[in-house]
C-alpha positions in Angstrom: -123.4 -86.3 -43.9 -120.9 -84.7 -41.6 -118.3 -82.3 -42.9 -115.0 -81.8 -41.0 -113.6 -78.3 -40.9 -109.9 -77.6 -40.2 -109.4 -74.2 -38.8 -105.8 -73.0 -39.2 -104.6 -70.1 -37.2 -101.6 -68.3 -38.1 -100.0 -66.5 -35.1 -97.1 -64.5 -36.5 -94.8 -62.9 -34.0 -92.7 -60.2 -35.4 -89.6 -59.3 -33.3 -88.4 -55.7 -33.6 -84.8 -54.9 -32.6 -84.7 -51.9 -30.2 -83.4 -48.7 -31.9 -80.2 -47.5 -30.2 -78.8 -44.1 -31.1 -75.1 -44.4 -31.2 -73.1 -41.2 -30.2 -70.0 -41.0 -32.3 -67.1 -38.6 -31.5 -65.9 -36.6 -34.6 -62.7 -37.9 -36.0 -59.6 -36.3 -34.4 -58.1 -33.5 -36.6 -55.1 -34.5 -38.5 -51.7 -33.1 -37.7 -51.9 -30.9 -40.9 -55.2 -29.4 -39.7 -53.7 -28.6 -36.3 -50.7 -26.9 -37.9 -52.9 -24.8 -40.2 -55.5 -23.8 -37.5 -53.6 -20.8 -36.0 -53.1 -19.3 -39.5 -56.8 -19.8 -40.4 -57.8 -18.3 -37.1 -55.7 -15.2 -37.8 -57.2 -14.8 -41.3 -60.6 -15.0 -39.8 -59.8 -12.3 -37.2 -58.7 -10.1 -40.1 -62.0 -10.8 -41.9 -60.1 -12.5 -44.7 -57.9 -9.5 -45.6 -54.8 -11.6 -46.4 -56.7 -13.5 -49.1 -55.9 -17.1 -50.0 -52.7 -18.9 -49.0 -50.2 -19.2 -51.8 -47.7 -21.4 -50.0 -47.5 -24.3 -47.7 -46.4 -23.8 -44.1 -42.7 -22.8 -44.2 -40.0 -22.5 -41.6 -39.2 -18.9 -40.7 -36.6 -18.0 -38.1 -37.7 -19.4 -34.8 -41.2 -20.1 -36.1 -43.2 -20.8 -39.2 -45.0 -18.7 -41.9 -47.6 -18.9 -44.6 -47.6 -16.7 -47.6 -50.9 -15.2 -48.7 -52.1 -13.2 -51.6 -51.5 -10.1 -49.5 -48.6 -10.5 -47.2 -47.4 -13.2 -44.8 -48.7 -14.5 -41.5 -46.0 -15.6 -39.1 -46.3 -17.9 -36.1 -43.9 -17.6 -33.3 -42.6 -20.4 -31.0 -44.9 -19.1 -28.3 -47.9 -19.6 -30.6 -48.6 -16.0 -31.3 -49.3 -14.9 -34.9 -48.9 -11.7 -36.8 -49.6 -10.4 -40.3 -46.9 -8.4 -42.1 -47.8 -6.9 -45.5 -47.6 -3.9 -47.8 -44.5 -1.6 -47.8 -43.6 -2.7 -44.3 -43.7 -6.3 -45.4 -41.5 -5.6 -48.4 -38.9 -3.9 -46.2 -39.0 -6.8 -43.7 -38.3 -9.2 -46.6 -35.4 -7.0 -47.9 -33.8 -7.1 -44.4 -34.0 -10.9 -44.3 -37.5 -11.4 -42.7 -37.6 -13.6 -39.6 -33.9 -14.3 -39.9 -33.0 -10.5 -39.8 -32.0 -8.6 -36.7 -35.6 -7.6 -36.1 -36.6 -11.2 -35.4 -40.2 -12.4 -35.5 -43.2 -10.0 -35.8 -45.2 -9.3 -32.6 -48.1 -7.4 -34.0 -50.1 -6.7 -37.1 -49.6 -3.3 -38.7 -51.0 -0.5 -36.5 -51.6 3.2 -36.8 -48.7 5.3 -35.4 -49.4 8.9 -34.5 -52.0 11.1 -36.2 -50.1 11.9 -39.4 -50.8 8.7 -41.4 -47.9 6.8 -39.8 -48.0 3.0 -39.6 -45.9 0.6 -37.5 -45.2 -3.1 -37.1 -43.5 -4.2 -33.9 -40.9 -7.0 -33.9 -38.9 -8.9 -31.3 -36.0 -6.5 -31.5 -37.3 -3.3 -33.0 -40.0 -1.9 -35.3 -40.6 -0.8 -38.9 -42.3 2.6 -39.3 -43.9 3.9 -42.4 -45.2 7.2 -43.8 -46.2 7.8 -47.4 -43.7 10.6 -48.0 -40.6 8.9 -46.4 -41.2 5.1 -46.9 -40.4 2.3 -44.4 -37.7 2.9 -41.8 -36.5 0.2 -39.4 -35.0 0.9 -36.0 -35.1 -0.1 -32.4 -34.4 2.7 -29.9 -33.2 6.2 -30.7 -30.4 8.1 -28.9 -30.4 11.9 -28.4 -27.1 13.6 -27.5 -26.1 17.1 -26.6 -23.0 17.9 -28.6 -22.0 21.3 -27.5 -22.4 25.1 -28.1 -21.1 27.8 -30.5 -20.4 31.3 -29.4 -20.9 33.7 -32.3 -20.7 36.7 -30.0 -19.9 36.8 -26.3 -21.7 38.8 -23.6 -21.2 42.6 -23.3 -20.1 42.4 -19.7 -18.7 39.7 -17.5 -18.1 40.2 -13.8 -14.9 38.1 -13.6 -13.2 38.0 -17.0 -13.0 39.2 -20.5 -14.4 35.8 -21.8 -17.6 34.0 -21.1 -18.1 30.9 -19.0 -21.3 29.5 -20.3 -23.0 26.2 -19.4 -26.2 24.5 -20.5 -29.0 22.9 -18.4 -31.1 20.4 -20.3 -34.4 18.7 -19.6 -36.0 15.9 -21.7 -39.7 14.8 -21.6 -41.2 11.9 -23.5 -44.5 10.1 -22.8 -42.6 7.4 -20.8 -39.7 9.1 -19.1 -38.0 12.4 -18.1 -34.4 13.4 -17.4 -32.5 16.5 -16.4 -28.8 17.2 -16.9 -26.2 19.9 -17.0 -23.1 20.4 -19.1 -19.8 21.4 -17.5 -18.9 25.1 -17.3 -16.9 26.1 -20.4 -14.1 28.5 -19.5 -12.6 31.3 -21.5 -15.2 31.2 -24.4 -14.7 34.0 -26.9 -16.6 35.0 -30.0 -16.0 32.6 -32.9 -15.2 29.6 -30.6 -17.1 26.4 -30.2 -17.1 23.9 -27.3 -17.8 20.4 -28.6 -19.1 18.1 -26.0 -20.9 14.8 -25.6 -23.8 14.1 -23.2 -26.5 11.4 -23.8 -29.8 12.9 -22.7 -32.3 10.4 -24.0 -32.5 6.7 -25.1 -35.8 5.1 -25.9 -38.6 4.7 -28.4 -39.4 7.5 -30.9 -42.6 8.4 -29.2 -42.5 12.2 -29.2 -40.0 14.3 -27.3 -39.6 17.8 -25.8 -36.2 19.2 -25.0 -35.9 22.2 -22.7 -32.6 24.2 -22.9 -31.4 26.9 -20.5 -28.1 28.7 -21.4 -26.4 30.4 -18.5 -23.2 32.4 -18.1 -21.4 31.6 -14.9 -20.6 34.5 -12.5 -21.3 33.9 -8.8 -24.2 31.5 -8.7 -24.6 27.8 -8.2 -25.0 26.1 -11.6 -27.1 23.3 -10.1 -29.6 25.8 -8.7 -31.1 26.3 -12.1 -32.1 22.7 -12.6 -35.3 23.5 -10.5 -36.9 25.5 -13.4 -36.0 22.8 -15.8 -37.4 20.1 -13.5 -40.6 22.0 -13.1 -41.0 22.2 -16.9 -40.2 18.5 -17.3 -42.7 17.4 -14.6 -45.5 19.5 -16.0 -44.7 18.4 -19.5 -44.6 14.7 -18.5 -48.0 14.9 -16.8 -49.5 16.5 -19.9 -47.8 14.1 -22.2 -48.8 11.0 -20.2 -52.4 12.1 -20.2 -52.6 12.6 -23.9 -50.4 9.8 -25.2 -51.9 6.8 -27.1 -50.7 3.4 -26.1 -49.3 1.3 -29.0 -48.7 -2.4 -28.2 -45.0 -3.3 -27.9 -44.1 0.3 -28.9 -45.3 2.1 -25.8 -47.1 5.5 -25.3 -47.0 7.7 -28.4 -47.5 11.5 -28.3 -48.3 12.6 -31.8 -49.6 16.2 -31.3 -46.8 17.1 -29.0 -46.7 20.9 -29.7 -50.3 21.8 -28.7 -50.2 19.4 -25.7 -47.1 21.1 -24.3 -48.1 24.6 -25.3 -48.8 25.9 -21.7 -45.8 24.3 -19.9 -43.6 25.5 -22.8 -44.9 29.1 -22.5 -44.4 29.1 -18.7 -40.9 27.8 -19.1 -39.8 30.4 -21.7 -41.4 33.2 -19.7 -39.9 32.2 -16.4 -37.6 34.6 -14.6 -34.4 33.1 -13.1 -33.4 35.4 -10.2 -29.9 34.0 -9.6 -26.3 34.9 -9.3 -25.6 33.8 -12.9 -26.7 35.5 -16.1 -29.6 33.9 -17.9 -28.7 34.1 -21.6 -31.8 32.4 -22.9 -34.1 29.4 -23.0 -35.5 27.3 -25.8 -37.8 24.4 -26.2 -37.4 21.9 -29.1 -40.4 19.6 -29.7 -40.0 16.7 -32.0 -42.9 14.5 -33.2 -42.5 10.7 -33.5 -42.1 11.1 -37.2 -39.4 13.7 -36.8 -37.5 11.5 -34.3 -37.6 8.5 -36.7 -36.5 10.5 -39.7 -33.8 12.4 -37.8 -32.4 9.4 -36.2 -32.3 7.0 -39.2 -32.4 9.1 -42.3 -31.0 12.6 -41.7 -27.3 13.2 -42.4 -25.2 14.6 -39.6 -24.0 18.2 -40.1 -20.6 19.4 -38.9 -19.5 22.9 -37.9 -16.5 24.1 -35.9 -16.0 20.6 -34.5 -19.7 20.3 -33.6 -21.7 17.4 -35.0 -25.5 17.9 -35.0 -28.9 17.4 -36.6 -30.9 19.9 -34.5 -29.9 23.4 -33.3 -31.6 25.9 -31.0 -32.6 29.4 -32.1 -30.0 32.1 -31.3 -29.7 32.6 -27.5 -28.1 35.4 -25.5 -29.4 38.6 -27.0 -30.6 39.9 -23.7 -26.9 40.1 -22.6 -25.6 41.1 -26.0 -24.4 37.6 -26.8 -25.1 35.2 -29.7 -25.0 31.4 -28.9 -26.5 28.3 -30.3 -26.9 24.8 -28.7 -26.5 21.7 -30.7 -28.0 18.2 -30.5 -27.7 15.1 -32.6 -29.9 11.9 -32.9 -29.0 8.4 -33.9 -30.1 4.8 -33.6 -29.2 2.5 -30.7 
């Protein structure tokens, strides 16, 4: 008996879809993220020093700002950012912040000099700080020669019973030099002053040296004595420029001005002026950046015999039996 077998084969074909890796671009940052990014970048550069933000992005002058736990970061229209904080930040806010005459900040707070000074630079000036004087805002300073005082005239004069003094002045800062001469003051007697006005420096308070030569006119050429002052100014400038520290937006700063200019100062004071006029004396006044800031912005102006001043020379003229002082004042531009 035959048996039929039915063989069933099952051919199953499985189709597999090819695997395709899709490269997707990250989503575009939102407008808010773009606005915040410069502030976040600045905080990162400061290693998080400002802390967490405590405000939204706010309008500030010609830019924007964000307040943080410690200070404020400002963003200018050109995209630059700067952190203002501490006592300098407090003073900036008192003055009106970004809407004040200082304008927007250009730099973070920086060291200024070697005596603990700090500075933040702004579009139209700077705020300086020392622990013992606080925060002081100013732009440029102005130094002016304001005259002389004769406490006692010379023992002998070749042409008259009175003196005819004049003053030669030289100024050195880390960035500039100048030389100038006063007029010849006629008929000067003991107890008399000669108020005058001559601007001898205008610029940043970066350290300054003022050379003064007091002469009594007889037969010489008053302009001949500028050479010694020019020599001192040139030597001092070379020494100052080599030793100055560059502070962004403030310029070169010479903190240790006295030791740096020790040699040119000594050479100048010991110089012999073989001329037709009598040399009554020389003096060098050195002023540090801190002294310049405090004198220009904080020190009251003194007045004596019609002379206004903040700085005076030592007594000059003893070699000829005379007693004189030269006077200088400082102010803000």
